[in-house]
Structures are given as C-alpha cells and as structure tokens.
C-alpha positions as CSV (number, residue, x, y, z in Angstrom):
1,M,28.7,-13.1,24.3
2,R,25.5,-15.2,24.2
3,R,25.3,-15.2,28.0
4,S,25.7,-11.5,28.3
5,V,23.1,-10.6,25.5
6,G,20.4,-13.1,26.5
7,A,18.6,-16.1,25.1
8,E,16.2,-14.1,23.0
9,A,19.0,-12.6,20.9
10,T,20.2,-14.2,17.7
11,C,24.0,-14.2,17.1
12,L,25.1,-14.2,13.5
13,G,28.7,-14.4,12.2
14,L,30.1,-12.3,9.4
15,M,33.1,-14.5,8.6
16,K,34.0,-18.2,9.1
17,R,37.2,-20.0,8.7
18,D,37.5,-22.4,5.7
19,V,34.3,-21.2,4.1
20,D,33.7,-18.9,1.1
21,N,33.3,-15.6,3.1
22,V,31.4,-13.8,0.4
23,S,28.6,-16.3,0.3
24,F,28.7,-16.7,4.1
25,F,28.3,-12.9,4.4
26,L,25.4,-12.8,1.9
27,N,23.8,-15.7,3.7
28,T,24.0,-13.8,7.0
29,L,22.4,-10.8,5.3
30,G,19.5,-13.0,4.2
31,Q,19.1,-14.3,7.8
32,L,19.0,-10.7,9.0
33,H,16.3,-10.0,6.5
34,T,14.2,-12.9,7.6
35,L,14.6,-11.7,11.2
36,G,13.0,-8.4,10.2
37,V,16.1,-6.1,10.1
38,K,15.6,-3.3,7.5
39,F,18.7,-2.6,5.4
40,D,19.5,-1.4,1.9
41,P,21.5,-4.0,0.0
42,S,22.0,-1.7,-3.1
43,P,25.6,-0.7,-2.1
44,L,26.6,-4.4,-2.6
45,Y,25.9,-4.3,-6.3
46,P,27.7,-2.3,-8.9
47,P,25.8,0.6,-10.5
48,V,23.9,-0.2,-13.7
49,P,24.7,2.2,-16.6
50,L,21.6,3.5,-18.1
51,P,20.7,3.2,-20.9
52,V,21.8,-0.4,-21.2
53,P,24.5,-0.8,-23.9
54,R,23.7,-2.5,-27.2
55,G,25.9,-5.6,-26.6
56,T,24.0,-6.6,-23.4
57,P,22.7,-10.2,-23.8
58,N,19.0,-10.8,-23.4
59,I,18.1,-13.1,-20.4
60,G,14.4,-13.2,-21.1
61,H,14.5,-16.8,-22.2
62,L,16.0,-17.8,-18.8
63,V,13.0,-16.5,-16.9
64,S,10.0,-18.7,-16.7
65,W,6.8,-19.1,-14.6
66,D,6.7,-21.6,-11.7
67,H,3.5,-23.5,-12.3
68,S,4.1,-26.0,-9.4
69,Q,1.9,-24.0,-7.0
70,Q,-1.9,-23.8,-7.2
71,W,-3.8,-20.8,-6.0
72,T,-7.5,-20.5,-5.6
73,V,-9.0,-17.4,-7.1
74,A,-12.6,-16.3,-6.7
75,K,-14.5,-16.3,-9.9
76,W,-17.4,-14.0,-10.7
77,N,-19.9,-16.8,-10.5
78,D,-18.8,-17.7,-7.0
79,F,-20.8,-14.7,-5.9
80,P,-24.6,-15.0,-6.3
81,M,-25.6,-12.3,-8.9
82,L,-28.6,-11.6,-11.1
83,A,-28.2,-11.7,-14.8
84,Q,-28.6,-7.9,-14.9
85,E,-25.5,-7.5,-12.7
86,T,-23.1,-9.1,-15.2
87,F,-21.3,-7.5,-18.2
88,Q,-19.1,-8.6,-21.0
89,T,-15.4,-7.9,-20.6
90,A,-15.4,-6.4,-24.1
91,D,-17.6,-3.7,-22.7
92,L,-14.9,-2.8,-20.3
93,C,-11.9,-3.1,-22.7
94,E,-13.6,-1.2,-25.5
95,R,-15.2,1.4,-23.2
96,Q,-18.7,0.5,-24.4
97,N,-21.7,0.5,-22.1
98,L,-19.7,1.8,-19.2
99,L,-22.8,2.5,-17.1
100,S,-23.6,-1.2,-17.1
101,V,-20.0,-2.0,-16.1
102,F,-20.3,0.6,-13.2
103,I,-23.6,-0.7,-12.0
104,C,-22.3,-4.3,-12.0
105,T,-19.1,-3.4,-10.2
106,Q,-20.9,-1.5,-7.5
107,S,-23.3,-4.4,-7.0
108,Q,-20.4,-6.8,-6.6
109,A,-18.7,-4.5,-4.2
110,R,-21.9,-4.2,-2.1
111,K,-22.1,-8.0,-1.8
112,A,-18.4,-8.7,-1.3
113,P,-18.3,-8.2,2.5
114,R,-20.9,-10.9,3.0
115,F,-18.4,-13.4,1.5
116,G,-15.4,-12.2,3.4
117,A,-14.0,-10.0,0.7
118,K,-13.4,-6.2,0.9
119,G,-15.7,-4.0,-1.0
120,I,-14.8,-0.8,-2.9
121,G,-15.7,2.8,-2.2
122,P,-15.6,4.8,1.0
123,G,-15.5,2.9,4.2
124,R,-17.1,3.8,7.5
125,T,-15.7,6.8,9.3
126,Q,-13.6,6.3,12.4
127,P,-14.5,8.3,15.5
128,N,-12.3,11.3,16.1
129,V,-12.9,12.1,19.7
130,R,-11.1,15.2,21.1
131,Y,-11.1,16.3,24.6
132,L,-10.5,20.1,24.8
133,S,-9.6,21.9,28.0
134,E,-11.4,25.1,29.1
135,E,-8.3,27.2,28.3
136,H,-8.3,25.9,24.7
137,L,-12.0,26.6,24.2
138,K,-11.6,30.1,25.7
139,A,-8.7,30.8,23.4
140,S,-10.5,29.7,20.3
141,Q,-13.6,31.8,21.2
142,Y,-12.1,35.0,19.9
143,V,-10.7,33.5,16.7
144,L,-14.2,32.5,15.4
145,N,-15.5,36.0,15.1
146,K,-12.3,37.7,14.0
147,G,-13.1,40.1,11.2
148,A,-16.8,40.1,11.9
149,T,-18.9,43.3,11.8
150,K,-22.6,44.1,12.1
151,S,-23.1,43.4,8.4
152,G,-21.3,40.1,8.5
153,V,-17.8,38.6,8.2
154,N,-15.3,40.4,6.0
155,F,-12.3,38.7,4.6
156,G,-9.7,40.5,2.6
157,N,-9.9,44.1,1.3
158,T,-13.3,45.8,1.6
159,R,-14.9,47.8,-1.2
160,R,-14.5,51.5,-1.1
161,E,-17.0,53.7,-2.8
C-alpha cells in the first residue's frame, strides 16, 4: 500500500491486534487532526440532555489553571505615552469620563503599529482593479440613464395633478 500511494502519504491504522482498539482508534483520530484533516468528532459522544439533571456532580474543583508556562504581555507603560494619554480603569468600568478613555485608546492605537502591534479602526483600502470589456461598457451605457427625462431622473410613480 505504501509503495502504491507514495512517500508523502501517511498511513494510519484503525485497529491493531492485542491493543485496546477504542483508544487506538481515538489516537488515530488525534493523529488525523494533527495532520490537518477536518472532521466532526461529535457523533462519538452521547448526546447531553439539557437542562442538566439535578443529580449531576460538579467537576469544577477538578479544573485548575496551569501556571507552569510564562507568557509575556505588553503593559501600557511599554508604549511611550504622555500623561494626558492615560486614564484610570475605574473611568472605563464605571463609564465616567468616557471622552478621555476614547482619546487615550485612539492615541494608543495610532502608536501601536510603530511597535509591531495592530492598531484599531479602519485599515487602508485595498485596490479593486477591474478590467471591463468594450461590450460590457456598451451594455451598461443604457442602464445609467434609464428613467431619465428632460426634467431629471424619475424613480417610482410620478405625481399626477
């Protein structure tokens, strides 16, 4: 099989002798996922009855954060700003002095591209070049003045006196 498919193909088995086939199959599905194959695994799980019954045990105490990894996050003072361009977080949370919050956010967004971050707001427009044939231009010539009279363009019903 490998000779006929080629060296760039990945062969995965669905079952294996003397192995727990359920875990082997799920492991194969995980390998397919890492290879970029899109599939929906939801048919493998039983449907969840909603709303959840009263006797369902809470598993919240079993879930915890993994604090072993460190991530660098940019702080507000990593960007050079004037004192007028800062605001208290209470102003944002309590909806006070929103004009100051807006001005500060916009100034940070203007400065962000200089430091490798994306700004906010509308981006630059992309060119939309169209090449139209003579037949297309000639066909659209009559559509532009459709409904036009000497007094102007009329759309819909006209007034009758």
